[in-house]
C-alpha positions in Angstrom: -38.4 -44.3 -7.2 -39.6 -46.2 -4.5 -36.7 -47.8 -3.0 -38.5 -49.5 0.3 -40.7 -50.8 -2.1 -38.6 -52.8 -3.9 -38.6 -55.0 -0.8 -41.9 -56.4 -1.1 -41.7 -58.0 -4.9 -39.4 -61.2 -5.2 -38.3 -61.6 -8.8 -36.7 -64.2 -8.3 -39.3 -66.3 -6.8 -42.2 -64.8 -9.3 -39.7 -66.2 -12.2 -39.4 -69.5 -10.3 -43.0 -70.1 -10.3 -43.2 -68.9 -13.8 -40.8 -71.5 -15.0 -42.9 -74.1 -12.9 -45.7 -73.2 -14.8 -44.4 -73.6 -18.6 -42.2 -70.0 -19.1 -39.1 -70.4 -20.6 -36.5 -68.1 -18.3 -35.6 -65.6 -20.3 -40.1 -64.9 -20.6 -40.1 -65.4 -16.7 -37.3 -63.4 -15.7 -38.7 -60.8 -18.2 -42.1 -60.7 -17.0 -41.2 -60.8 -13.6 -38.8 -57.5 -14.0 -41.6 -55.8 -15.8 -43.7 -56.6 -12.7 -41.5 -55.1 -10.2 -41.1 -51.9 -12.3 -44.3 -51.5 -12.6 -45.9 -51.9 -9.3 -42.7 -50.0 -7.8 -43.7 -47.4 -9.7 -47.4 -47.4 -8.3 -46.8 -47.4 -4.2 -47.0 -44.5 -2.9 -44.2 -43.6 -0.2 -44.9 -41.9 3.2 -43.9 -38.2 1.6 -46.6 -38.6 -1.0 -49.1 -40.2 1.7 -48.3 -36.8 3.8 -48.6 -34.2 1.1 -51.7 -36.2 0.3 -53.6 -35.6 3.4 -52.2 -32.3 4.1 -54.1 -31.4 1.1 -57.3 -32.4 1.9 -56.8 -31.7 5.5 -57.1 -27.9 3.4 -59.7 -28.7 1.2 -62.0 -29.9 4.3 -61.1 -26.6 6.3 -61.4 -24.3 3.4 -65.1 -26.0 3.3 -66.0 -26.7 6.8 -66.1 -22.0 6.1 -67.8 -22.3 3.6 -70.4 -24.0 4.9 -70.7 -21.9 7.1 -70.4 -18.8 5.6 -73.7 -20.3 3.4 -76.1 -21.5 6.4 -74.9 -18.2 7.9 -75.8 -16.5 5.2 -79.3 -18.1 4.6 -80.2 -17.8 8.0 -80.0 -14.2 8.4 -83.0 -14.6 4.8 -85.0 -16.2 7.3 -87.6 -14.0 8.7 
């Protein structure tokens, strides 16, 4: 779990907001906890982003070489 991301969701403030809207304390606390877990499980870490960036770069470079080879091959068949 991304512990750094936990700082972005204030469960106490969210629960207070829900209680002002008519939720019971138990309902508000439960919703706040569940939402925190959902938000934190869906956030990417810097490591995740770096790995994804490296993977994208590999694909782009590979496709550039493949495209260049295809163009060179096509040029050879021109009259």
